[in-house]
N, C-alpha and C positions, 0 to 999 in steps of 0.2 A: 504494500500500500504506500502511495506517495505521501510525502509530508504535506503537500497541498490538500490532498483528500482528507487527511487527519484534521487539518485546520479548518477546512471549509465544508466538508461533507460532499465535495464535488470532485470528480475525476478530471485530470487535465484535459481530456478530450471531450468533456461535456460541452454543450453549446455555450458560447460566450454570451454572458448576460450583462456584462459591464458596459455601460454607456460610454462612448468616447467623451472624455472630459474636455477635449479641445485644447489641452495643455500642449505646448510645443516641447517642453522639457520636463520630464517627470523623474523624481528620485524615489525609487522603491526601497524601503527599508526592510530588511529581514526577508528577502525573497530568494533564498538559496536554491540552486538546482534548476532542473528543466521546468519546474512549475512557474518560474518567472515568465515563461512564454505566455501564460494566461493573461498576465497584465500587459505584456508587450503587444498582445493582439488588439488591445483597445486603446493604445497610447501611441503617439507619433514617435517619440524618442525617450527611451527609458535607461537610466543608470541604476544598476542593482547593487546595493551595499549590504553586506552581510558579514557576520562574525566568522562564518565558515567558508572555506573554499567549496566550489561546486560549479557544475555547468550553468552558465547563464549569469554567474556573479561577476560584476564588473570590477568591484574593488572591495578589498577586505577593510572593514571599518572597526577601529578600536574606539568604542563609544566613550571611553574615559578621556579621549583627546578631542579637540575641535574637529568638526567634520572637514574633510580635506577638499573643500570647494570654496570658490570665491563668493563674495556677497551677491545676493540676488541671482544666483546661477540657475535656479529652477522656477518653473511656473506652478509646480504641484509637487507635494510630498504625499506618498501613498503608502499605507502599511496595513496588514491584517495580522493579528496575533503577534504583535511585536512589542508594543509599549509595556505590556505586563511583564516582559522579560527584563526590563530595565529597572535596576534597584530604585526604590522610591526616593532616596536622597539625591539620586543622579538625574531623575526625570526633569525637574525644572531647568537644569542647565542644558540638557539635550533639546528641550523644546525651544529654548532661546537660540540654540545653534540652528535649529530647523527654521526659525523665523529669520535668522541672518541670511541663510542661503536661499530663501524664497524672495521673489520679487514682491513689491508692494501689491496687494490684491491677490497674490498667489494663494492657492488652496491647500489646506491640510485636510486629508481624509484618512481616518484611522479606525479600525475595528478591533475590539478586544472583549473578553468576558465582562459582563455587567454584574458587578459584585452586589448591587442592590437586588437584582433578580435572584441571583444565586443564594443570597442570604434568605430571601423569602421562600426559597425552595428547600431549605435545610430540613424541614419537617415533612417534606413531600418526596422523600427518597424511598425507593423500593427496588429490590433485585428483579422484579418482574418487568421493568421498563426496558424495552428494546426498540431501537430506531425512534426514540423519543415518544414512544407510545406505551402506556401501562396496559396490563392485561385486565380487562373489565371483570374477569372472573377471579382475580387474585383475592385470596382470603385475608391477606395482610393489609392491603391498601384499598381494596374495593374498586380498583381502577382509577384512583384519584392521584396516584403518584405522578410526578413530572420528570423525574430524573433518577438514574441508577446511582447507587453510592460510588461506584468506581468513576462514573462520568462526572459526578459532582466534585470528587477529589481532584480529578484531572483538570476540570474547569477552573478550580481555585488555585491549585498548586502546580499545574503543568503535568505533561505526560511523564517527565523525568526519565526519558529514555536516553540511552547512551549513543550518540552519533560520532563517537570518537573524541568527545570532549569532556568525558566524565560527568555527563548530564548537565553541564554548565549552561548550555544554550537552551535547554528544554525544560527549565524550571522557572516557574513564575516568581517574580521578586516584588510584585506590585499588585495592588488591588484598586480597580477604578470603577467609577460610576459617573453619571452625567454631571452632577453638581461639582464633583472633584475635578473632572476634566475641564469643565467650563472655567473654574477658578484658575487652574494651572495654565490653560491656554491664554486667558486674558492677561495674566501676569507676565507671560512670555512675549506679549505683543501681538496677539491675535484678537479678532473681533468677529461678530456675527456667528458665534458658536451655536450650532444646532444639531439635533439628531436627524439622521436620515434612515431610510428603510433598510434594516439589516438584511432582509430577504434579497436585496439586490446583490449581496455579497456572500451570503451563507445559505446553506440548504434549509428548507422549511423545517421547523422543529428546533434545529440548532440555533436558528436566528433569534428565537425567543430568549436565549440566554446571553445574547451578544448586544453590545452597544456600538453603533457606528456614528462617528461624529465628524462634522465638517466645520472648518473655520477658515477665515481669510486673514492673511498677513496685513497688519495695519501699517 
């Protein structure tokens, strides 16, 4: 199974549903491997920055250092399942760096687990849930569960699988929800922060546990 399918619930060859953003230059954060082609299919020019080497990766990015790009180099920054892997003390600095390399008016689009939703689902876990559907005949939950315990743990803490980096890249180090993202983005120099339809980026069912946010560089 590809990393992209694990993240989005969609195979790389699935029909492309992403709308063309119109951006001339896009920075894709955390898009290691052949799955970056899914984003390239809907964008004019894409630079892929990732902590790991892999097909499609343009540049290895050490997020503890400034992004290796000039000011206003990009029209858009796009990421799915990326910012929750950034340690929470480091995220404000990274967002400021993202603002620096975006032109004024450039778009920030990012998707990640919605901790507010996942917290509300804490008591709605059951082993009967498969493909985001509970068994209506389940004696434990009566078909009311929303998520399996293993999926809940992975959504909160990451898959924690070893891709040759001692699980470093696949562990969640941050928890985010709309109010928190709105505050962090505004403090970093973004405005017009809004939620957008998660089903445009994630498979149905999985989208309910995700938050996708768009903002514009001021």
